[in-house]
C-alpha positions, 0 to 999 in steps of 0.5 A: 503536476499531473494525474497519471494512468494507473496500470492494472494487473496484467501489465508487465511493469507490475511484476518487475522488481523496481530499480533502486534510486541513487542519492543523485536521482532522489535529489533530482527535480524529476523525482520531486515531480514524480512524487507530486504526480504520485500524490495527485494520482493517489488523491484522484483515485482516492487511495491511501497509498501508491507506488511508482510501478503503478504509474508504469515507472519502475523505481523504488518509490512509494507514497504510504498514507498512515490514517489513524487506526481505529481501536477495536470497539471504536467506530470510525467517525468518517471525519475527513482529516489530513492523513500523513503521507510518507515518501518511501524510497529503497525500503527494507522491511523486517517483521519484528513480530511473527504473529500474522493478522488478516485484513481485506485488501483492495488495490488501485491496480486491481480495481473492483476486487478485495481479498483477505491477506495475512501479513506480519502484525508488527514491522520495522522499515528502513528507507530513504525519505524525499530528501534522501535521508535515512528513516526508520519506522515501526508500525503495527496493526492496519498501518503495518498492512498498508505499508507492506501492501505498498512496498510489495509493488516495488518488488513485483507483488500484488495483494492477490498473490498473497491471498491464501484462500481463493474463496476469500477473493471477492468483488467489492459489491458482493463483499459488502452484500455477503461478507462484511461483518458476517460470520463469513468474514475472517476479519471478524474472528 
Protein backbone atom coordinates (compact mmCIF):
# COMPACT_ATOMS: atom_id res chain seq x y z
CA UNK A 1 0.00 0.00 0.00
CA UNK A 2 1.88 3.09 1.21
CA UNK A 3 4.47 4.38 3.62
CA UNK A 4 2.90 7.08 5.76
CA UNK A 5 4.44 10.01 7.63
CA UNK A 6 5.15 9.24 11.29
CA UNK A 7 3.93 12.14 13.40
CA UNK A 8 6.13 13.32 16.25
CA UNK A 9 5.78 14.28 19.88
CA UNK A 10 3.82 17.52 20.07
CA UNK A 11 1.22 16.45 17.50
CA UNK A 12 -2.19 16.39 19.26
CA UNK A 13 -3.25 13.00 17.84
CA UNK A 14 -0.52 11.31 19.90
CA UNK A 15 -2.23 12.52 23.10
CA UNK A 16 -5.73 11.23 22.34
CA UNK A 17 -7.30 8.00 23.52
CA UNK A 18 -7.87 6.30 20.17
CA UNK A 19 -11.32 5.09 19.17
CA UNK A 20 -12.14 1.41 19.60
CA UNK A 21 -13.00 -0.47 16.43
CA UNK A 22 -16.22 -2.37 15.76
CA UNK A 23 -16.17 -5.83 14.18
CA UNK A 24 -17.54 -4.30 10.97
CA UNK A 25 -14.68 -1.78 10.89
CA UNK A 26 -12.09 -4.48 11.58
CA UNK A 27 -13.37 -6.61 8.71
CA UNK A 28 -13.67 -3.69 6.24
CA UNK A 29 -11.20 -3.52 3.32
CA UNK A 30 -9.97 -0.13 4.61
CA UNK A 31 -8.61 -1.83 7.74
CA UNK A 32 -6.60 -4.31 5.68
CA UNK A 33 -5.14 -1.31 3.85
CA UNK A 34 -4.40 0.42 7.17
CA UNK A 35 -2.61 -2.69 8.46
CA UNK A 36 -0.50 -2.82 5.30
CA UNK A 37 0.28 0.91 5.57
CA UNK A 38 1.35 0.41 9.20
CA UNK A 39 3.54 -2.52 8.21
CA UNK A 40 5.14 -0.66 5.28
CA UNK A 41 5.80 2.40 7.46
CA UNK A 42 7.23 0.31 10.31
CA UNK A 43 9.59 -1.47 7.91
CA UNK A 44 10.76 1.75 6.26
CA UNK A 45 11.41 3.33 9.66
CA UNK A 46 13.08 0.13 10.93
CA UNK A 47 10.78 -0.09 13.95
CA UNK A 48 9.65 -3.17 15.86
CA UNK A 49 6.16 -1.83 16.37
CA UNK A 50 3.85 0.97 15.33
CA UNK A 51 0.39 2.18 16.29
CA UNK A 52 -2.23 3.85 14.11
CA UNK A 53 -2.05 7.15 16.08
CA UNK A 54 1.59 7.41 14.98
CA UNK A 55 0.40 7.84 11.39
CA UNK A 56 -2.32 10.26 12.53
CA UNK A 57 -5.18 7.75 12.61
CA UNK A 58 -6.87 7.69 16.00
CA UNK A 59 -7.99 4.04 16.00
CA UNK A 60 -7.07 1.31 18.50
CA UNK A 61 -4.90 -0.77 16.20
CA UNK A 62 -1.19 -1.47 16.49
CA UNK A 63 1.42 -3.80 15.07
CA UNK A 64 3.74 -5.33 17.62
CA UNK A 65 6.92 -7.11 16.56
CA UNK A 66 7.99 -9.93 18.85
CA UNK A 67 11.69 -10.54 18.25
CA UNK A 68 13.24 -13.53 20.01
CA UNK A 69 14.49 -12.51 23.42
CA UNK A 70 18.20 -12.77 24.11
CA UNK A 71 18.79 -14.65 27.34
CA UNK A 72 20.99 -13.02 29.95
CA UNK A 73 24.62 -13.80 29.19
CA UNK A 74 23.92 -14.53 25.51
CA UNK A 75 24.75 -12.16 22.71
CA UNK A 76 22.41 -11.26 19.90
CA UNK A 77 24.03 -12.66 16.78
CA UNK A 78 22.46 -9.92 14.72
CA UNK A 79 21.04 -12.37 12.21
CA UNK A 80 18.15 -11.01 10.18
CA UNK A 81 15.15 -13.22 10.86
CA UNK A 82 11.50 -12.68 10.18
CA UNK A 83 10.00 -11.27 13.36
CA UNK A 84 6.44 -12.38 14.08
CA UNK A 85 4.13 -9.38 13.91
CA UNK A 86 0.94 -9.27 15.93
CA UNK A 87 -1.99 -7.15 14.79
CA UNK A 88 -3.51 -5.87 18.03
CA UNK A 89 -6.94 -4.22 18.06
CA UNK A 90 -8.87 -2.87 21.09
CA UNK A 91 -6.36 -4.27 23.64
CA UNK A 92 -6.68 -4.62 27.38
CA UNK A 93 -3.53 -5.31 29.41
CA UNK A 94 -3.27 -6.72 32.91
CA UNK A 95 -0.04 -6.97 34.90
CA UNK A 96 0.18 -10.53 36.20
CA UNK A 97 3.40 -9.87 38.06
CA UNK A 98 3.95 -6.60 39.91
CA UNK A 99 7.74 -6.81 39.57
CA UNK A 100 8.98 -3.94 37.44
CA UNK A 101 11.80 -4.13 34.93
CA UNK A 102 13.59 -1.30 33.20
CA UNK A 103 14.75 -0.92 29.62
CA UNK A 104 16.00 1.96 27.49
CA UNK A 105 13.18 2.74 25.08
CA UNK A 106 13.10 4.69 21.86
CA UNK A 107 10.17 5.62 19.62
CA UNK A 108 9.52 6.52 16.00
CA UNK A 109 7.45 9.49 17.24
CA UNK A 110 10.27 10.70 19.51
CA UNK A 111 13.24 10.42 17.12
CA UNK A 112 16.80 10.69 18.34
CA UNK A 113 16.05 10.14 22.02
CA UNK A 114 16.10 7.20 24.39
CA UNK A 115 14.78 6.98 27.94
CA UNK A 116 14.90 4.47 30.78
CA UNK A 117 11.40 3.21 31.60
CA UNK A 118 10.22 0.71 34.21
CA UNK A 119 7.18 -1.40 33.37
CA UNK A 120 5.55 -4.59 34.68
CA UNK A 121 7.71 -7.62 33.87
CA UNK A 122 4.87 -10.00 33.02
CA UNK A 123 1.53 -9.12 31.43
CA UNK A 124 -1.58 -10.71 30.02
CA UNK A 125 -3.16 -9.03 27.00
CA UNK A 126 -6.57 -9.58 25.48
CA UNK A 127 -7.23 -8.13 22.03
CA UNK A 128 -8.81 -8.75 18.67
CA UNK A 129 -6.70 -9.88 15.72
CA UNK A 130 -6.94 -8.69 12.10
CA UNK A 131 -10.01 -10.86 11.50
CA UNK A 132 -11.73 -9.68 14.68
CA UNK A 133 -11.13 -12.93 16.57
CA UNK A 134 -10.42 -12.62 20.32
CA UNK A 135 -6.84 -13.41 21.35
CA UNK A 136 -5.01 -13.72 24.66
CA UNK A 137 -1.26 -13.67 25.10
CA UNK A 138 1.07 -13.72 28.10
CA UNK A 139 4.36 -11.92 27.66
CA UNK A 140 7.31 -11.29 29.93
CA UNK A 141 10.67 -9.61 29.83
CA UNK A 142 11.54 -7.37 26.90
CA UNK A 143 8.56 -8.66 24.88
CA UNK A 144 6.20 -7.37 27.59
CA UNK A 145 7.90 -3.97 27.37
CA UNK A 146 7.57 -3.81 23.58
CA UNK A 147 3.88 -4.69 23.81
CA UNK A 148 3.15 -2.13 26.54
CA UNK A 149 5.07 0.59 24.68
CA UNK A 150 2.97 0.15 21.52
CA UNK A 151 -0.32 -0.12 23.39
CA UNK A 152 0.46 3.12 25.28
CA UNK A 153 0.11 4.92 21.92
CA UNK A 154 -3.54 3.88 21.78
CA UNK A 155 -4.19 5.67 25.06
CA UNK A 156 -2.36 8.95 24.44
CA UNK A 157 0.89 7.99 26.20
CA UNK A 158 4.49 8.21 25.05
CA UNK A 159 7.40 6.49 26.75
CA UNK A 160 8.78 9.88 27.82
CA UNK A 161 5.73 10.20 30.08
CA UNK A 162 6.94 7.12 31.94
CA UNK A 163 10.59 8.15 32.44
CA UNK A 164 10.72 8.59 36.23
CA UNK A 165 14.22 10.05 36.39
CA UNK A 166 14.76 12.84 33.83
CA UNK A 167 18.52 12.26 34.02
CA UNK A 168 17.80 8.94 32.28
CA UNK A 169 16.65 10.61 29.06
CA UNK A 170 19.38 10.89 26.45
CA UNK A 171 20.08 11.55 22.81
CA UNK A 172 20.98 8.30 21.07
CA UNK A 173 24.58 9.35 20.30
CA UNK A 174 25.29 10.34 23.90
CA UNK A 175 23.65 7.15 25.15
CA UNK A 176 26.02 5.06 23.02
CA UNK A 177 29.09 7.11 24.04
CA UNK A 178 28.44 7.62 27.75
CA UNK A 179 25.77 5.30 29.13
CA UNK A 180 25.36 1.95 27.34
CA UNK A 181 27.19 -0.80 29.19
CA UNK A 182 28.71 1.54 31.80
CA UNK A 183 28.12 1.92 35.52
CA UNK A 184 25.75 4.78 34.59
CA UNK A 185 23.40 2.31 32.86
CA UNK A 186 20.60 1.26 35.25
CA UNK A 187 19.80 -1.65 32.91
CA UNK A 188 23.15 -3.14 33.91
CA UNK A 189 22.19 -3.25 37.61
